[in-house]
PyMOL Python script that loads the backbone (N, CA, C, O; Angstrom):
from pymol import cmd

cmd.read_pdbstr("""\
ATOM      1  N   MET A   1     301.721 309.298  72.016  1.00  0.00           N
ATOM      2  CA  MET A   1     300.739 309.318  71.312  1.00  0.00           C
ATOM      3  C   MET A   1     299.978 308.067  70.754  1.00  0.00           C
ATOM      4  O   MET A   1     298.767 308.065  70.531  1.00  0.00           O
ATOM      5  N   GLY A   2     300.922 306.866  70.525  1.00  0.00           N
ATOM      6  CA  GLY A   2     299.979 305.746  70.772  1.00  0.00           C
ATOM      7  C   GLY A   2     299.943 305.204  69.381  1.00  0.00           C
ATOM      8  O   GLY A   2     299.943 303.983  69.223  1.00  0.00           O
ATOM      9  N   ASP A   3     299.905 306.189  68.146  1.00  0.00           N
ATOM     10  CA  ASP A   3     299.568 305.818  66.854  1.00  0.00           C
ATOM     11  C   ASP A   3     301.082 305.291  66.191  1.00  0.00           C
ATOM     12  O   ASP A   3     302.067 305.815  66.712  1.00  0.00           O
ATOM     13  N   ARG A   4     301.314 304.389  65.190  1.00  0.00           N
ATOM     14  CA  ARG A   4     301.875 303.997  64.174  1.00  0.00           C
ATOM     15  C   ARG A   4     301.801 304.868  62.969  1.00  0.00           C
ATOM     16  O   ARG A   4     300.742 305.180  62.425  1.00  0.00           O
ATOM     17  N   TRP A   5     303.260 305.327  62.492  1.00  0.00           N
ATOM     18  CA  TRP A   5     303.372 306.191  61.195  1.00  0.00           C
ATOM     19  C   TRP A   5     303.868 305.216  60.121  1.00  0.00           C
ATOM     20  O   TRP A   5     304.409 304.145  60.394  1.00  0.00           O
ATOM     21  N   HIS A   6     303.623 305.707  58.769  1.00  0.00           N
ATOM     22  CA  HIS A   6     304.171 305.101  57.760  1.00  0.00           C
ATOM     23  C   HIS A   6     304.898 306.238  57.074  1.00  0.00           C
ATOM     24  O   HIS A   6     304.210 306.982  56.375  1.00  0.00           O
ATOM     25  N   ILE A   7     306.394 306.511  57.194  1.00  0.00           N
ATOM     26  CA  ILE A   7     307.206 307.563  57.018  1.00  0.00           C
ATOM     27  C   ILE A   7     307.829 307.516  55.317  1.00  0.00           C
ATOM     28  O   ILE A   7     308.829 306.811  55.178  1.00  0.00           O
ATOM     29  N   GLU A   8     307.434 308.035  54.380  1.00  0.00           N
ATOM     30  CA  GLU A   8     308.062 308.488  53.150  1.00  0.00           C
ATOM     31  C   GLU A   8     308.756 309.453  52.820  1.00  0.00           C
ATOM     32  O   GLU A   8     308.242 310.524  53.143  1.00  0.00           O
ATOM     33  N   VAL A   9     309.867 309.543  52.228  1.00  0.00           N
ATOM     34  CA  VAL A   9     310.873 310.729  51.579  1.00  0.00           C
ATOM     35  C   VAL A   9     310.901 310.660  50.281  1.00  0.00           C
ATOM     36  O   VAL A   9     311.489 309.767  49.670  1.00  0.00           O
ATOM     37  N   ASP A  10     310.120 311.814  49.627  1.00  0.00           N
ATOM     38  CA  ASP A  10     310.320 311.984  48.345  1.00  0.00           C
ATOM     39  C   ASP A  10     311.788 312.368  47.662  1.00  0.00           C
ATOM     40  O   ASP A  10     312.134 313.542  47.531  1.00  0.00           O
ATOM     41  N   ARG A  11     312.520 311.368  47.288  1.00  0.00           N
ATOM     42  CA  ARG A  11     314.040 311.719  47.052  1.00  0.00           C
ATOM     43  C   ARG A  11     314.169 312.465  45.743  1.00  0.00           C
ATOM     44  O   ARG A  11     315.250 312.859  45.307  1.00  0.00           O
ATOM     45  N   ASP A  12     313.005 312.637  45.141  1.00  0.00           N
ATOM     46  CA  ASP A  12     313.070 313.293  43.968  1.00  0.00           C
ATOM     47  C   ASP A  12     313.187 314.990  44.354  1.00  0.00           C
ATOM     48  O   ASP A  12     313.634 315.859  43.605  1.00  0.00           O
ATOM     49  N   VAL A  13     312.640 315.179  45.762  1.00  0.00           N
ATOM     50  CA  VAL A  13     312.297 316.382  46.238  1.00  0.00           C
ATOM     51  C   VAL A  13     313.309 316.952  47.049  1.00  0.00           C
ATOM     52  O   VAL A  13     313.630 318.140  47.001  1.00  0.00           O
ATOM     53  N   CYS A  14     313.939 315.876  47.990  1.00  0.00           N
ATOM     54  CA  CYS A  14     314.812 316.002  48.926  1.00  0.00           C
ATOM     55  C   CYS A  14     316.203 316.725  48.379  1.00  0.00           C
ATOM     56  O   CYS A  14     316.841 316.396  47.379  1.00  0.00           O
ATOM     57  N   ILE A  15     316.484 317.750  49.264  1.00  0.00           N
ATOM     58  CA  ILE A  15     317.778 318.717  49.027  1.00  0.00           C
ATOM     59  C   ILE A  15     318.970 318.052  49.663  1.00  0.00           C
ATOM     60  O   ILE A  15     320.096 318.350  49.266  1.00  0.00           O
ATOM     61  N   GLY A  16     318.788 317.129  50.670  1.00  0.00           N
ATOM     62  CA  GLY A  16     320.064 316.716  51.628  1.00  0.00           C
ATOM     63  C   GLY A  16     320.163 317.903  52.577  1.00  0.00           C
ATOM     64  O   GLY A  16     321.330 318.229  52.794  1.00  0.00           O
ATOM     65  N   SER A  17     319.373 318.528  53.108  1.00  0.00           N
ATOM     66  CA  SER A  17     319.852 319.502  54.022  1.00  0.00           C
ATOM     67  C   SER A  17     320.085 318.959  55.359  1.00  0.00           C
ATOM     68  O   SER A  17     320.765 319.615  56.148  1.00  0.00           O
ATOM     69  N   GLY A  18     319.525 317.672  55.743  1.00  0.00           N
ATOM     70  CA  GLY A  18     319.810 317.009  56.813  1.00  0.00           C
ATOM     71  C   GLY A  18     319.458 317.849  57.822  1.00  0.00           C
ATOM     72  O   GLY A  18     320.356 318.037  58.643  1.00  0.00           O
ATOM     73  N   LEU A  19     318.199 318.540  58.063  1.00  0.00           N
ATOM     74  CA  LEU A  19     317.696 318.839  59.025  1.00  0.00           C
ATOM     75  C   LEU A  19     316.613 317.792  59.707  1.00  0.00           C
ATOM     76  O   LEU A  19     316.135 317.999  60.823  1.00  0.00           O
ATOM     77  N   CYS A  20     316.355 316.887  59.067  1.00  0.00           N
ATOM     78  CA  CYS A  20     315.502 315.979  59.523  1.00  0.00           C
ATOM     79  C   CYS A  20     316.347 314.886  60.230  1.00  0.00           C
ATOM     80  O   CYS A  20     315.834 314.164  61.085  1.00  0.00           O
ATOM     81  N   VAL A  21     317.745 314.765  59.835  1.00  0.00           N
ATOM     82  CA  VAL A  21     318.545 314.165  60.888  1.00  0.00           C
ATOM     83  C   VAL A  21     318.753 314.757  62.069  1.00  0.00           C
ATOM     84  O   VAL A  21     318.963 314.100  63.089  1.00  0.00           O
ATOM     85  N   SER A  22     318.721 315.794  62.048  1.00  0.00           N
ATOM     86  CA  SER A  22     319.130 316.967  63.154  1.00  0.00           C
ATOM     87  C   SER A  22     318.114 316.992  63.970  1.00  0.00           C
ATOM     88  O   SER A  22     318.415 317.071  65.161  1.00  0.00           O
ATOM     89  N   SER A  23     316.839 316.942  63.666  1.00  0.00           N
ATOM     90  CA  SER A  23     315.602 316.829  64.554  1.00  0.00           C
ATOM     91  C   SER A  23     315.138 315.180  64.965  1.00  0.00           C
ATOM     92  O   SER A  23     314.514 314.943  65.999  1.00  0.00           O
ATOM     93  N   ALA A  24     315.482 314.279  64.146  1.00  0.00           N
ATOM     94  CA  ALA A  24     314.911 313.451  64.637  1.00  0.00           C
ATOM     95  C   ALA A  24     316.066 312.064  64.238  1.00  0.00           C
ATOM     96  O   ALA A  24     315.774 311.101  63.530  1.00  0.00           O
ATOM     97  N   PRO A  25     317.328 312.297  64.878  1.00  0.00           N
ATOM     98  CA  PRO A  25     318.333 311.337  64.299  1.00  0.00           C
ATOM     99  C   PRO A  25     317.825 310.033  64.553  1.00  0.00           C
ATOM    100  O   PRO A  25     318.339 309.303  63.705  1.00  0.00           O
ATOM    101  N   GLY A  26     317.001 309.306  65.366  1.00  0.00           N
ATOM    102  CA  GLY A  26     316.524 308.268  65.474  1.00  0.00           C
ATOM    103  C   GLY A  26     315.567 307.493  64.075  1.00  0.00           C
ATOM    104  O   GLY A  26     315.387 306.308  63.795  1.00  0.00           O
ATOM    105  N   GLY A  27     315.109 308.736  63.434  1.00  0.00           N
ATOM    106  CA  GLY A  27     314.093 308.602  62.588  1.00  0.00           C
ATOM    107  C   GLY A  27     314.637 308.670  61.071  1.00  0.00           C
ATOM    108  O   GLY A  27     314.133 308.010  60.163  1.00  0.00           O
ATOM    109  N   PHE A  28     315.551 309.406  60.934  1.00  0.00           N
ATOM    110  CA  PHE A  28     316.148 309.536  59.575  1.00  0.00           C
ATOM    111  C   PHE A  28     317.546 309.520  59.450  1.00  0.00           C
ATOM    112  O   PHE A  28     318.223 310.041  60.337  1.00  0.00           O
ATOM    113  N   ARG A  29     318.137 308.934  58.358  1.00  0.00           N
ATOM    114  CA  ARG A  29     319.401 308.979  58.069  1.00  0.00           C
ATOM    115  C   ARG A  29     319.597 309.664  56.513  1.00  0.00           C
ATOM    116  O   ARG A  29     318.715 309.796  55.664  1.00  0.00           O
ATOM    117  N   LEU A  30     321.073 310.068  56.409  1.00  0.00           N
ATOM    118  CA  LEU A  30     321.142 310.309  54.935  1.00  0.00           C
ATOM    119  C   LEU A  30     321.985 309.311  54.417  1.00  0.00           C
ATOM    120  O   LEU A  30     322.855 308.830  55.143  1.00  0.00           O
ATOM    121  N   ASP A  31     321.804 308.836  52.942  1.00  0.00           N
ATOM    122  CA  ASP A  31     322.745 308.212  52.340  1.00  0.00           C
ATOM    123  C   ASP A  31     323.905 308.946  51.894  1.00  0.00           C
ATOM    124  O   ASP A  31     324.039 310.153  52.093  1.00  0.00           O
ATOM    125  N   GLY A  32     324.922 308.066  51.164  1.00  0.00           N
ATOM    126  CA  GLY A  32     326.174 308.797  50.262  1.00  0.00           C
ATOM    127  C   GLY A  32     325.727 309.550  49.541  1.00  0.00           C
ATOM    128  O   GLY A  32     326.764 310.056  49.112  1.00  0.00           O
ATOM    129  N   ALA A  33     324.696 310.197  48.895  1.00  0.00           N
ATOM    130  CA  ALA A  33     324.293 310.945  47.997  1.00  0.00           C
ATOM    131  C   ALA A  33     323.355 312.041  48.687  1.00  0.00           C
ATOM    132  O   ALA A  33     322.705 312.884  48.069  1.00  0.00           O
ATOM    133  N   ARG A  34     323.402 311.867  50.217  1.00  0.00           N
ATOM    134  CA  ARG A  34     323.040 312.876  50.894  1.00  0.00           C
ATOM    135  C   ARG A  34     321.248 313.100  50.874  1.00  0.00           C
ATOM    136  O   ARG A  34     320.526 313.987  51.329  1.00  0.00           O
ATOM    137  N   GLN A  35     320.957 311.760  50.070  1.00  0.00           N
ATOM    138  CA  GLN A  35     319.380 312.044  50.496  1.00  0.00           C
ATOM    139  C   GLN A  35     318.692 310.973  51.474  1.00  0.00           C
ATOM    140  O   GLN A  35     319.099 309.843  51.746  1.00  0.00           O
ATOM    141  N   SER A  36     317.625 311.584  51.896  1.00  0.00           N
ATOM    142  CA  SER A  36     317.292 311.014  53.532  1.00  0.00           C
ATOM    143  C   SER A  36     316.507 309.767  53.220  1.00  0.00           C
ATOM    144  O   SER A  36     316.044 309.381  52.147  1.00  0.00           O
ATOM    145  N   HIS A  37     316.475 309.301  54.271  1.00  0.00           N
ATOM    146  CA  HIS A  37     315.560 307.931  54.239  1.00  0.00           C
ATOM    147  C   HIS A  37     315.243 307.762  55.713  1.00  0.00           C
ATOM    148  O   HIS A  37     315.950 308.199  56.621  1.00  0.00           O
ATOM    149  N   PRO A  38     314.100 307.077  55.865  1.00  0.00           N
ATOM    150  CA  PRO A  38     313.462 306.953  57.179  1.00  0.00           C
ATOM    151  C   PRO A  38     314.512 305.799  57.495  1.00  0.00           C
ATOM    152  O   PRO A  38     314.945 305.064  56.608  1.00  0.00           O
ATOM    153  N   VAL A  39     314.877 305.703  58.803  1.00  0.00           N
ATOM    154  CA  VAL A  39     315.352 304.529  59.373  1.00  0.00           C
ATOM    155  C   VAL A  39     314.354 303.171  59.495  1.00  0.00           C
ATOM    156  O   VAL A  39     314.732 302.000  59.444  1.00  0.00           O
ATOM    157  N   ALA A  40     313.154 303.596  59.648  1.00  0.00           N
ATOM    158  CA  ALA A  40     312.435 302.363  59.524  1.00  0.00           C
ATOM    159  C   ALA A  40     310.917 302.950  58.975  1.00  0.00           C
ATOM    160  O   ALA A  40     310.303 303.776  59.651  1.00  0.00           O
ATOM    161  N   VAL A  41     310.446 302.494  57.831  1.00  0.00           N
ATOM    162  CA  VAL A  41     309.364 302.845  57.131  1.00  0.00           C
ATOM    163  C   VAL A  41     308.071 303.089  58.062  1.00  0.00           C
ATOM    164  O   VAL A  41     307.356 304.080  57.914  1.00  0.00           O
ATOM    165  N   GLU A  42     307.834 302.093  59.042  1.00  0.00           N
ATOM    166  CA  GLU A  42     306.881 302.361  59.875  1.00  0.00           C
ATOM    167  C   GLU A  42     307.345 302.772  61.330  1.00  0.00           C
ATOM    168  O   GLU A  42     308.306 302.070  61.647  1.00  0.00           O
ATOM    169  N   THR A  43     307.061 303.496  62.135  1.00  0.00           N
ATOM    170  CA  THR A  43     307.587 303.636  63.214  1.00  0.00           C
ATOM    171  C   THR A  43     306.503 304.152  64.378  1.00  0.00           C
ATOM    172  O   THR A  43     305.392 304.451  63.939  1.00  0.00           O
ATOM    173  N   ASP A  44     306.710 304.284  65.790  1.00  0.00           N
ATOM    174  CA  ASP A  44     306.001 304.759  66.426  1.00  0.00           C
ATOM    175  C   ASP A  44     305.708 306.526  65.994  1.00  0.00           C
ATOM    176  O   ASP A  44     306.466 307.327  65.447  1.00  0.00           O
ATOM    177  N   ALA A  45     304.315 306.690  66.494  1.00  0.00           N
ATOM    178  CA  ALA A  45     304.360 308.386  66.167  1.00  0.00           C
ATOM    179  C   ALA A  45     305.304 308.965  67.373  1.00  0.00           C
ATOM    180  O   ALA A  45     305.368 308.535  68.524  1.00  0.00           O
ATOM    181  N   SER A  46     305.917 309.905  66.871  1.00  0.00           N
ATOM    182  CA  SER A  46     306.723 310.875  67.587  1.00  0.00           C
ATOM    183  C   SER A  46     306.788 312.069  67.427  1.00  0.00           C
ATOM    184  O   SER A  46     306.289 312.478  66.378  1.00  0.00           O
ATOM    185  N   GLU A  47     307.298 312.914  68.201  1.00  0.00           N
ATOM    186  CA  GLU A  47     307.091 314.841  68.132  1.00  0.00           C
ATOM    187  C   GLU A  47     308.419 315.026  67.180  1.00  0.00           C
ATOM    188  O   GLU A  47     308.406 315.837  66.254  1.00  0.00           O
ATOM    189  N   ALA A  48     309.565 314.213  67.477  1.00  0.00           N
ATOM    190  CA  ALA A  48     310.768 314.432  66.889  1.00  0.00           C
ATOM    191  C   ALA A  48     310.565 314.142  65.341  1.00  0.00           C
ATOM    192  O   ALA A  48     311.033 314.972  64.561  1.00  0.00           O
ATOM    193  N   VAL A  49     310.002 313.196  64.908  1.00  0.00           N
ATOM    194  CA  VAL A  49     309.369 312.819  63.462  1.00  0.00           C
ATOM    195  C   VAL A  49     308.637 313.912  62.910  1.00  0.00           C
ATOM    196  O   VAL A  49     309.004 314.456  61.869  1.00  0.00           O
ATOM    197  N   LEU A  50     307.826 314.195  63.418  1.00  0.00           N
ATOM    198  CA  LEU A  50     306.787 315.301  63.000  1.00  0.00           C
ATOM    199  C   LEU A  50     307.456 316.258  63.013  1.00  0.00           C
ATOM    200  O   LEU A  50     307.285 316.828  61.936  1.00  0.00           O
ATOM    201  N   ALA A  51     308.325 316.930  63.781  1.00  0.00           N
ATOM    202  CA  ALA A  51     309.100 318.474  63.991  1.00  0.00           C
ATOM    203  C   ALA A  51     310.169 318.234  62.511  1.00  0.00           C
ATOM    204  O   ALA A  51     310.381 319.160  61.727  1.00  0.00           O
ATOM    205  N   ALA A  52     310.745 316.863  62.337  1.00  0.00           N
ATOM    206  CA  ALA A  52     311.548 316.598  61.214  1.00  0.00           C
ATOM    207  C   ALA A  52     310.739 316.926  59.901  1.00  0.00           C
ATOM    208  O   ALA A  52     311.185 317.671  59.028  1.00  0.00           O
ATOM    209  N   ALA A  53     309.530 316.315  59.837  1.00  0.00           N
ATOM    210  CA  ALA A  53     308.655 316.483  58.529  1.00  0.00           C
ATOM    211  C   ALA A  53     308.508 318.118  58.384  1.00  0.00           C
ATOM    212  O   ALA A  53     308.850 318.700  57.354  1.00  0.00           O
ATOM    213  N   GLU A  54     307.955 318.798  59.543  1.00  0.00           N
ATOM    214  CA  GLU A  54     307.341 320.097  59.476  1.00  0.00           C
ATOM    215  C   GLU A  54     308.626 320.987  59.086  1.00  0.00           C
ATOM    216  O   GLU A  54     308.525 321.916  58.285  1.00  0.00           O
ATOM    217  N   GLY A  55     309.943 320.611  59.760  1.00  0.00           N
ATOM    218  CA  GLY A  55     311.165 321.469  59.154  1.00  0.00           C
ATOM    219  C   GLY A  55     311.725 321.272  57.747  1.00  0.00           C
ATOM    220  O   GLY A  55     312.513 322.039  57.193  1.00  0.00           O
ATOM    221  N   CYS A  56     311.359 320.460  57.381  1.00  0.00           N
ATOM    222  CA  CYS A  56     311.838 320.021  55.818  1.00  0.00           C
ATOM    223  C   CYS A  56     311.574 321.211  54.990  1.00  0.00           C
ATOM    224  O   CYS A  56     310.472 321.677  54.698  1.00  0.00           O
ATOM    225  N   PRO A  57     312.771 321.647  54.646  1.00  0.00           N
ATOM    226  CA  PRO A  57     312.627 323.095  53.840  1.00  0.00           C
ATOM    227  C   PRO A  57     311.694 322.696  52.451  1.00  0.00           C
ATOM    228  O   PRO A  57     310.915 323.530  51.989  1.00  0.00           O
ATOM    229  N   VAL A  58     311.797 321.816  52.051  1.00  0.00           N
ATOM    230  CA  VAL A  58     311.240 321.388  50.694  1.00  0.00           C
ATOM    231  C   VAL A  58     310.069 320.263  50.969  1.00  0.00           C
ATOM    232  O   VAL A  58     309.849 319.432  50.087  1.00  0.00           O
ATOM    233  N   GLU A  59     309.435 320.244  52.009  1.00  0.00           N
ATOM    234  CA  GLU A  59     308.437 319.325  52.399  1.00  0.00           C
ATOM    235  C   GLU A  59     308.630 317.900  51.451  1.00  0.00           C
ATOM    236  O   GLU A  59     307.846 317.511  50.586  1.00  0.00           O
ATOM    237  N   ALA A  60     309.881 317.259  51.869  1.00  0.00           N
ATOM    238  CA  ALA A  60     309.984 316.115  51.056  1.00  0.00           C
ATOM    239  C   ALA A  60     309.533 314.986  51.733  1.00  0.00           C
ATOM    240  O   ALA A  60     309.485 313.960  51.055  1.00  0.00           O
ATOM    241  N   ILE A  61     309.077 314.890  53.280  1.00  0.00           N
ATOM    242  CA  ILE A  61     308.609 313.887  53.804  1.00  0.00           C
ATOM    243  C   ILE A  61     307.039 313.967  54.182  1.00  0.00           C
ATOM    244  O   ILE A  61     306.340 314.919  54.530  1.00  0.00           O
ATOM    245  N   ALA A  62     306.787 312.746  54.002  1.00  0.00           N
ATOM    246  CA  ALA A  62     305.267 312.665  54.201  1.00  0.00           C
ATOM    247  C   ALA A  62     305.019 311.567  55.340  1.00  0.00           C
ATOM    248  O   ALA A  62     305.759 310.592  55.469  1.00  0.00           O
ATOM    249  N   ILE A  63     303.878 311.822  56.175  1.00  0.00           N
ATOM    250  CA  ILE A  63     303.509 310.895  57.425  1.00  0.00           C
ATOM    251  C   ILE A  63     302.251 310.590  57.141  1.00  0.00           C
ATOM    252  O   ILE A  63     301.505 311.503  56.786  1.00  0.00           O
ATOM    253  N   ARG A  64     301.690 309.054  57.252  1.00  0.00           N
ATOM    254  CA  ARG A  64     300.282 308.743  57.160  1.00  0.00           C
ATOM    255  C   ARG A  64     300.333 307.708  58.460  1.00  0.00           C
ATOM    256  O   ARG A  64     301.385 307.193  58.838  1.00  0.00           O
ATOM    257  N   LEU A  65     299.284 307.521  58.972  1.00  0.00           N
ATOM    258  CA  LEU A  65     298.999 306.559  60.075  1.00  0.00           C
ATOM    259  C   LEU A  65     298.870 305.144  59.382  1.00  0.00           C
ATOM    260  O   LEU A  65     298.259 304.898  58.343  1.00  0.00           O
ATOM    261  N   VAL A  66     299.421 304.462  60.006  1.00  0.00           N
ATOM    262  CA  VAL A  66     299.482 303.033  59.744  1.00  0.00           C
ATOM    263  C   VAL A  66     298.046 302.415  59.691  1.00  0.00           C
ATOM    264  O   VAL A  66     297.473 302.643  60.757  1.00  0.00           O
ATOM    265  N   GLY A  67     297.340 301.774  58.893  1.00  0.00           N
ATOM    266  CA  GLY A  67     296.235 301.287  58.788  1.00  0.00           C
ATOM    267  C   GLY A  67     295.526 302.053  57.910  1.00  0.00           C
ATOM    268  O   GLY A  67     295.923 303.057  57.320  1.00  0.00           O
ATOM    269  N   GLY A  68     294.103 301.358  57.834  1.00  0.00           N
ATOM    270  CA  GLY A  68     293.200 302.088  56.931  1.00  0.00           C
ATOM    271  C   GLY A  68     293.357 301.627  55.532  1.00  0.00           C
ATOM    272  O   GLY A  68     294.178 300.746  55.277  1.00  0.00           O
ATOM    273  N   ALA A  69     292.589 302.193  54.561  1.00  0.00           N
ATOM    274  CA  ALA A  69     292.594 301.629  53.081  1.00  0.00           C
ATOM    275  C   ALA A  69     292.781 303.120  52.289  1.00  0.00           C
ATOM    276  O   ALA A  69     292.042 303.462  51.365  1.00  0.00           O
ATOM    277  N   ALA A  70     293.845 303.906  52.787  1.00  0.00           N
ATOM    278  CA  ALA A  70     294.184 304.931  51.690  1.00  0.00           C
ATOM    279  C   ALA A  70     294.267 304.352  50.172  1.00  0.00           C
ATOM    280  O   ALA A  70     294.914 303.364  49.826  1.00  0.00           O
ATOM    281  N   GLY A  71     293.606 305.041  49.487  1.00  0.00           N
ATOM    282  CA  GLY A  71     293.775 304.678  47.952  1.00  0.00           C
ATOM    283  C   GLY A  71     292.966 303.518  47.740  1.00  0.00           C
ATOM    284  O   GLY A  71     292.912 303.119  46.577  1.00  0.00           O
ATOM    285  N   GLY A  72     292.285 302.851  48.667  1.00  0.00           N
ATOM    286  CA  GLY A  72     291.104 301.746  48.528  1.00  0.00           C
ATOM    287  C   GLY A  72     291.975 300.542  48.376  1.00  0.00           C
ATOM    288  O   GLY A  72     291.478 299.441  48.137  1.00  0.00           O
ATOM    289  N   ASP A  73     293.204 300.714  48.504  1.00  0.00           N
ATOM    290  CA  ASP A  73     294.033 299.248  48.219  1.00  0.00           C
ATOM    291  C   ASP A  73     294.090 298.234  49.563  1.00  0.00           C
ATOM    292  O   ASP A  73     294.784 297.219  49.607  1.00  0.00           O
ATOM    293  N   GLY A  74     293.115 298.769  50.783  1.00  0.00           N
ATOM    294  CA  GLY A  74     293.488 298.151  51.868  1.00  0.00           C
ATOM    295  C   GLY A  74     294.819 297.984  52.531  1.00  0.00           C
ATOM    296  O   GLY A  74     295.039 297.301  53.531  1.00  0.00           O
ATOM    297  N   GLY A  75     295.619 298.645  51.892  1.00  0.00           N
ATOM    298  CA  GLY A  75     296.991 298.895  52.171  1.00  0.00           C
ATOM    299  C   GLY A  75     297.399 299.282  53.694  1.00  0.00           C
ATOM    300  O   GLY A  75     296.612 299.338  54.639  1.00  0.00           O
ATOM    301  N   SER A  76     298.540 299.490  53.726  1.00  0.00           N
ATOM    302  CA  SER A  76     299.300 299.824  55.285  1.00  0.00           C
ATOM    303  C   SER A  76     299.167 301.304  55.558  1.00  0.00           C
ATOM    304  O   SER A  76     299.566 301.784  56.619  1.00  0.00           O
ATOM    305  N   ARG A  77     298.625 302.008  54.635  1.00  0.00           N
ATOM    306  CA  ARG A  77     298.900 303.558  55.115  1.00  0.00           C
ATOM    307  C   ARG A  77     297.386 304.056  55.180  1.00  0.00           C
ATOM    308  O   ARG A  77     296.511 303.626  54.428  1.00  0.00           O
ATOM    309  N   GLY A  78     297.221 304.838  55.991  1.00  0.00           N
ATOM    310  CA  GLY A  78     295.930 305.495  56.574  1.00  0.00           C
ATOM    311  C   GLY A  78     295.928 307.142  56.124  1.00  0.00           C
ATOM    312  O   GLY A  78     296.493 307.708  55.189  1.00  0.00           O
ATOM    313  N   GLU A  79     295.120 307.612  57.110  1.00  0.00           N
ATOM    314  CA  GLU A  79     294.793 308.785  56.975  1.00  0.00           C
ATOM    315  C   GLU A  79     296.434 309.940  56.988  1.00  0.00           C
ATOM    316  O   GLU A  79     297.450 309.681  57.635  1.00  0.00           O
ATOM    317  N   GLN A  80     296.285 310.827  56.336  1.00  0.00           N
ATOM    318  CA  GLN A  80     297.787 311.742  56.313  1.00  0.00           C
ATOM    319  C   GLN A  80     297.899 312.564  57.402  1.00  0.00           C
ATOM    320  O   GLN A  80     296.940 313.301  57.630  1.00  0.00           O
ATOM    321  N   VAL A  81     299.038 312.615  58.270  1.00  0.00           N
ATOM    322  CA  VAL A  81     299.350 313.204  59.014  1.00  0.00           C
ATOM    323  C   VAL A  81     300.120 314.359  58.976  1.00  0.00           C
ATOM    324  O   VAL A  81     299.908 315.293  59.750  1.00  0.00           O
ATOM    325  N   PHE A  82     301.261 314.375  57.886  1.00  0.00           N
ATOM    326  CA  PHE A  82     301.651 315.323  57.211  1.00  0.00           C
ATOM    327  C   PHE A  82     302.367 315.270  55.945  1.00  0.00           C
ATOM    328  O   PHE A  82     303.190 314.375  55.751  1.00  0.00           O
ATOM    329  N   PRO A  83     302.058 316.373  54.853  1.00  0.00           N
ATOM    330  CA  PRO A  83     301.734 317.405  55.312  1.00  0.00           C
ATOM    331  C   PRO A  83     300.149 317.570  55.229  1.00  0.00           C
ATOM    332  O   PRO A  83     299.555 316.899  54.384  1.00  0.00           O
ATOM    333  N   PRO A  84     299.579 318.255  55.896  1.00  0.00           N
ATOM    334  CA  PRO A  84     298.021 318.484  55.937  1.00  0.00           C
ATOM    335  C   PRO A  84     297.579 318.358  54.625  1.00  0.00           C
ATOM    336  O   PRO A  84     298.282 318.797  53.715  1.00  0.00           O
ATOM    337  N   GLU A  85     296.271 317.699  54.346  1.00  0.00           N
ATOM    338  CA  GLU A  85     295.793 317.710  53.195  1.00  0.00           C
ATOM    339  C   GLU A  85     294.864 319.137  53.305  1.00  0.00           C
ATOM    340  O   GLU A  85     294.283 319.618  54.278  1.00  0.00           O
ATOM    341  N   GLU A  86     294.980 319.639  51.805  1.00  0.00           N
ATOM    342  CA  GLU A  86     294.206 320.963  51.682  1.00  0.00           C
ATOM    343  C   GLU A  86     292.766 320.626  51.239  1.00  0.00           C
ATOM    344  O   GLU A  86     291.944 321.527  51.070  1.00  0.00           O
TER     345      GLU A  86
END
""", "prot")
cmd.dss("prot")
cmd.show_as("cartoon", "prot")
cmd.util.cbc("prot")
cmd.orient("prot")
C-alpha cells in the first residue's frame, strides 16, 4: 500500500473481544484489563490492520493517514481511512 497509518483505539468503546489481535496480531495487543492498544501508534498500512478495524464489533478502532493537517493543527493525522466518513 505504501502509506503510513495512525491507529487509535477508543478504550471507552472497546469491549475487549480480541478480534483485532486475532486479525492483526502484529498490530494490536490486549492489556491486563482486556483493552486493545495498537502495538505502534504509527505503522505501515496493511490489510490485516484494516481487517481488524473493519471487524471490530463496536468500531473502536480508527485509522488515519499519517501527514496532512487534520483539524487544522498541522499534526500527524491526515485523511480518515476507517471508519469511512459519512
